[in-house]
Every structure is written in C-alpha cells, then in structure tokens.
C-alpha positions as CSV (number, residue, x, y, z in Angstrom):
1,X,-184.3,-56.0,-10.9
2,X,-181.9,-58.3,-9.0
3,X,-178.2,-58.4,-9.6
4,X,-178.6,-61.2,-12.1
5,X,-181.1,-59.2,-14.1
6,X,-178.9,-56.1,-14.0
7,X,-175.9,-58.2,-15.1
8,X,-177.9,-59.6,-18.0
9,X,-179.1,-56.1,-19.0
10,X,-175.6,-54.8,-18.9
11,X,-174.2,-57.7,-20.9
12,X,-177.0,-57.2,-23.5
13,X,-176.2,-53.5,-23.7
14,X,-172.5,-54.3,-24.2
15,X,-173.2,-56.9,-26.9
16,X,-175.4,-54.3,-28.7
17,X,-172.6,-51.8,-28.6
18,X,-170.2,-54.3,-29.9
19,X,-172.6,-55.3,-32.8
20,X,-172.9,-51.6,-33.6
21,X,-169.2,-51.2,-33.7
22,X,-168.8,-54.2,-36.0
23,X,-171.5,-52.7,-38.3
24,X,-169.7,-49.4,-38.4
25,X,-166.5,-51.2,-39.4
26,X,-168.2,-52.1,-42.7
27,X,-168.4,-48.4,-43.6
28,X,-165.3,-46.5,-44.5
29,X,-164.4,-43.0,-45.4
30,X,-161.5,-42.5,-47.8
31,X,-160.9,-39.3,-49.7
32,X,-159.7,-41.3,-52.7
33,X,-162.9,-43.3,-52.9
34,X,-166.1,-41.6,-54.1
35,X,-164.7,-38.2,-53.0
36,X,-164.6,-39.2,-49.3
37,X,-168.3,-40.2,-49.0
38,X,-169.0,-43.1,-46.7
39,X,-168.9,-46.4,-48.6
40,X,-169.4,-50.1,-47.9
41,X,-165.9,-51.5,-47.4
42,X,-164.5,-53.1,-50.5
43,X,-167.0,-51.4,-52.8
44,X,-167.7,-48.0,-54.3
45,X,-171.3,-48.2,-53.2
46,X,-172.1,-45.2,-51.0
47,X,-174.3,-45.3,-47.9
48,X,-176.3,-42.6,-49.5
49,X,-176.9,-44.7,-52.7
50,X,-178.0,-47.8,-50.7
51,X,-180.4,-45.7,-48.5
52,X,-181.8,-44.1,-51.6
53,X,-182.5,-47.5,-53.1
54,X,-184.3,-48.5,-49.8
55,X,-186.2,-45.2,-49.7
56,X,-187.5,-45.9,-53.2
57,X,-188.9,-49.3,-52.3
58,X,-186.0,-51.7,-53.0
59,X,-185.7,-54.5,-50.5
60,X,-182.4,-55.8,-49.0
61,X,-182.9,-59.0,-51.0
62,X,-183.3,-57.0,-54.3
63,X,-180.2,-55.0,-53.5
64,X,-178.2,-58.2,-52.7
65,X,-179.3,-59.7,-56.0
66,X,-178.1,-56.7,-57.9
67,X,-174.8,-56.4,-56.0
68,X,-173.9,-60.1,-55.3
69,X,-171.0,-59.3,-52.9
70,X,-173.1,-57.5,-50.4
71,X,-174.4,-59.1,-47.2
72,X,-177.4,-58.3,-45.0
73,X,-175.0,-56.8,-42.6
74,X,-173.7,-54.3,-45.2
75,X,-177.2,-52.9,-45.7
76,X,-177.9,-52.9,-42.0
77,X,-174.6,-51.0,-41.5
78,X,-175.8,-48.4,-44.0
79,X,-179.0,-48.0,-42.0
80,X,-177.2,-47.8,-38.7
81,X,-174.5,-45.4,-40.1
82,X,-177.3,-43.0,-41.1
83,X,-178.8,-43.0,-37.6
84,X,-175.5,-42.9,-35.8
85,X,-173.7,-40.1,-37.6
C-alpha cells in the first residue's frame, strides 16, 4: 500500500472512531434516571429495552414508529454500546 493508500486507511479509521464516539454520546448513564442504567439521551428508554425489542424481532422502523423522537442513530448507538462496553 502506497503512502496515499495508508493515509486513506488511517483517515477512514479515524472517521470510524469519531462516528463511534458520536454514537456513544447518545447513550448516558445517570443514577437518577432508570437507576443508572444506560439510556438514550433525552429519554427513559434503556439500551437493554431497545436491544430486547430488536432481539424479539422488532425492526428499527417499528421502534421509531412507536417512539417518534428516536432516530436511526439512537438504535445504532444501542447496538454499538452493547458491543463496546
């Protein structure tokens, strides 16, 4: 891989880390909210609850319909949080 290829790969890796960091910013831990369980920022929806919905066959679209304030990135953040922590 030439230096241009290496630079592209490094930039892509850095962008990925930044995106992951932005996803994690959507998940908060606050002892006063849901007994300190990780929740989607601005909600009382726990990561565990969203993952449970997905595990039982709910789609991201179905979850967004049910909880209108959620975005795809919130659901993606729950999935990422589960693997990152």
